[in-house]
Structure formats: structure tokens, C-alpha cells
C-alpha positions in Angstrom: 0.0 0.0 0.0 2.8 2.4 0.9 4.5 1.9 -2.5 1.1 2.5 -4.3 0.8 5.8 -2.4 4.4 6.8 -3.1 3.9 6.1 -6.9 0.7 8.1 -7.1 2.3 11.0 -5.1 5.4 11.0 -7.3 3.2 11.1 -10.4 1.1 13.9 -9.0 4.2 15.9 -8.1 5.6 15.6 -11.6 2.3 16.5 -13.3 1.9 19.6 -11.1 5.5 20.7 -11.7 5.0 20.3 -15.5 1.8 22.2 -15.7 3.1 24.9 -13.4 5.6 25.7 -16.2 2.9 25.9 -18.8 0.4 27.9 -16.8 3.0 30.3 -15.5 4.2 31.0 -19.0 0.7 31.8 -20.2 -0.2 33.8 -17.1 2.7 36.1 -17.9 2.1 36.1 -21.6 -1.6 37.1 -21.4 -1.5 39.0 -18.1 -4.0 36.7 -16.2 -4.2 37.0 -12.4 -6.2 33.7 -12.1 -3.7 31.8 -14.2 -0.9 33.3 -12.2 -2.5 32.3 -8.9 -3.3 28.9 -10.2 0.3 28.4 -11.5 1.7 29.3 -8.1 -0.7 26.8 -6.7 0.6 24.1 -9.1 4.1 24.8 -7.8 2.9 24.6 -4.3 1.1 21.3 -5.1 4.3 19.9 -6.6 6.2 20.9 -3.4 3.6 19.3 -1.2 3.6 16.1 -3.1 7.4 15.9 -3.1 7.4 16.4 0.7 4.7 13.7 1.1 6.7 11.3 -1.1 9.7 11.8 1.2 7.8 11.7 4.5 5.5 8.7 4.0 7.8 6.5 6.1 8.4 9.0 8.9 7.2 8.6 12.5 3.8 9.9 13.5 5.3 13.0 15.3 7.3 13.9 12.2 4.2 13.5 9.9 2.2 15.8 12.3 4.9 18.5 12.1 5.0 18.1 8.3 1.2 18.4 8.1 1.3 21.7 9.9 4.1 22.9 7.6 2.0 21.8 4.6 -1.0 23.8 5.9 1.2 26.9 6.0 2.5 26.1 2.5 -1.1 26.0 1.2 -1.3 29.7 2.1 1.4 30.7 -0.4 -1.0 31.1 -3.4 -3.3 33.2 -1.3 -0.5 35.6 -0.5 0.6 35.8 -4.1 -3.0 36.5 -5.2 -3.2 39.5 -2.9 -0.1 41.0 -4.4 -1.4 40.3 -7.9 -4.8 41.8 -7.1 -3.2 45.0 -5.9 -1.2 45.3 -9.1 -4.3 44.5 -11.3 -6.5 47.0 -9.6 -3.9 49.7 -10.4 -3.4 48.4 -14.0 -6.6 46.7 -15.1 -6.5 44.8 -18.4 -8.5 41.8 -19.7 -6.5 38.7 -20.5 -6.8 36.9 -23.8 -10.1 35.0 -23.3 -9.3 32.1 -25.7 -5.9 31.4 -24.1 -7.4 31.8 -20.6 -10.1 29.2 -21.4 -7.8 26.8 -23.1 -5.1 26.9 -20.4 -7.8 26.6 -17.7 -9.2 23.5 -19.5 -5.7 21.9 -19.6 -5.3 22.6 -15.9 -8.7 21.0 -15.2 -7.6 17.8 -16.9 -4.3 17.7 -14.9 -6.0 18.5 -11.6 -9.0 16.2 -12.1 -6.7 13.3 -12.9 -4.5 14.0 -9.8 -7.6 14.3 -7.6 -9.0 11.0 -8.9 -5.7 9.2 -8.3 -5.3 10.6 -4.8 -9.0 10.1 -3.7 -8.6 6.4 -2.8 -5.7 7.2 -0.5 -7.0 10.4 1.2 -7.8 8.6 4.5 -4.5 6.7 4.5 -1.6 8.4 6.2 -4.2 10.9 7.4 -3.3 14.5 6.8 -0.4 14.0 4.4 -2.3 12.5 1.5 -5.4 14.6 2.6 -3.3 17.7 1.9 -2.5 16.5 -1.6 -6.1 15.5 -2.3 -7.5 18.8 -1.1 -5.0 20.7 -3.2 -5.9 18.8 -6.4 -9.6 19.0 -5.7 -9.4 22.7 -5.0 -7.4 23.3 -8.2 -10.0 21.4 -10.2 -12.7 23.7 -8.8 -10.6 26.7 -9.5 -10.0 25.5 -13.1 -13.7 25.4 -13.7 -13.9 29.0 -12.5 -11.0 30.0 -14.8 -12.8 28.4 -17.8 -15.9 30.3 -16.8 -14.0 33.6 -16.5 -12.5 32.9 -20.0 -15.9 32.4 -21.6 -17.3 35.5 -19.9 -14.3 37.5 -21.1 -15.0 36.4 -24.7 -18.3 38.3 -24.5 -17.3 41.0 -22.0 -13.7 42.3 -22.4 -13.0 43.1 -18.8 -10.4 42.2 -16.2 -13.1 41.7 -13.6 -13.9 37.9 -14.2 -10.2 37.0 -14.1 -9.7 39.2 -10.9 -12.7 37.6 -9.1 -11.5 34.1 -9.9 -8.0 35.0 -8.6 -9.6 36.0 -5.3 -11.6 32.8 -5.2 -8.5 30.7 -5.7 -6.9 32.4 -2.8 -9.9 31.7 -0.6 -10.0 28.0 -1.6 -6.4 27.6 -0.6 -6.9 29.3 2.7 -9.8 26.9 3.4 -7.7 23.9 2.5 -4.9 25.1 4.8 -7.3 25.3 7.7 -8.6 21.8 7.1 -5.1 20.3 6.9 -4.1 22.2 10.1 -7.1 20.8 11.9 -6.5 17.2 10.7 -2.9 17.3 11.9 
């Protein structure tokens, strides 16, 4: 069972790191706050899964400490969103709607796949795999919102849909951090 969990966590870490590169590139290219926040979240998810991969064989006390550290790590995207929002309010511009929608759809495929793989292990190893599962689940929800913002922006060229989704991504990650902290 431990080897199965380790294999899934390794795959999820690599998938998240790979899509971070894609999403971060497009976030910078089209000026999207929601893609930027989500790309940072992909990097955070990759980090979380790498740490979980390493810590699966650790003692209970060490896993509890790591779970609390992971809960704090889940707040990183929320902080980056705040900085991005402040900048976007000062310099509003609508991102390219087609790119936003397409990249959001790709992220949805990656995150949904990761969440499905992690779902069967989320009660094993308690908060460690729960942290990975919550991250993937939250990202899939955020990706649906990014796709929606992209579609809205096709018909209404405004920075507002992208900005609102960026705020929502930060709120989802804050909620996941709280759940992981409590489960530790």
C-alpha cells in the first residue's frame, strides 16, 4: 500500500510541476491573475507532493509536524494573489479570453486526474495525503472558474472575471490550509 501511495504522489508531483511551467508562461504572456495564482498553486502542489513522497515512512510525530508545515504552505498562493490583485487594480487589463479558457481546461484535466488518483488514499496516512487530495480538488474547482472567466471575457472584455477568480483561488487555498491544520 505504501508503494502505491508513493507512486501516485510521485506522479502527482511531476504532473503539477510540469503544468506549473505551462500555466506560469501563459499567465505572464496574457496578463492573467487567475492563471498566475493557479500556476503558483501548481508549484505549491508539486512541493507538497514531493514532501509527502519523502515523508511517508516517517514517524507519527514527524508527519504531524510536516502536516502543519504543509498547511502553512497552502497559504502561499493566497498571499501571491493578494499581491497580484493590488497590481491588477492599479493596472486593469482583460487577458486573452481564448488562451485563458484553453489553459484553464488543460489545468482542469491535470488536476482532475490527480484528484481521482489521490482520492482512494486520502484517508490513509491521514493529513499527508489529505493535503495532496485537497490541493488537487481545489485546483479542479478553480480551473472550472478559470474556464468560466475565460468564456465570460470572450463576450465582455473586462479584467473583472479574471480578478474575481483569482480572489476565489486564494480563498479556496486558505480553506484547504485550515482543514489540513485541523487534521494534523
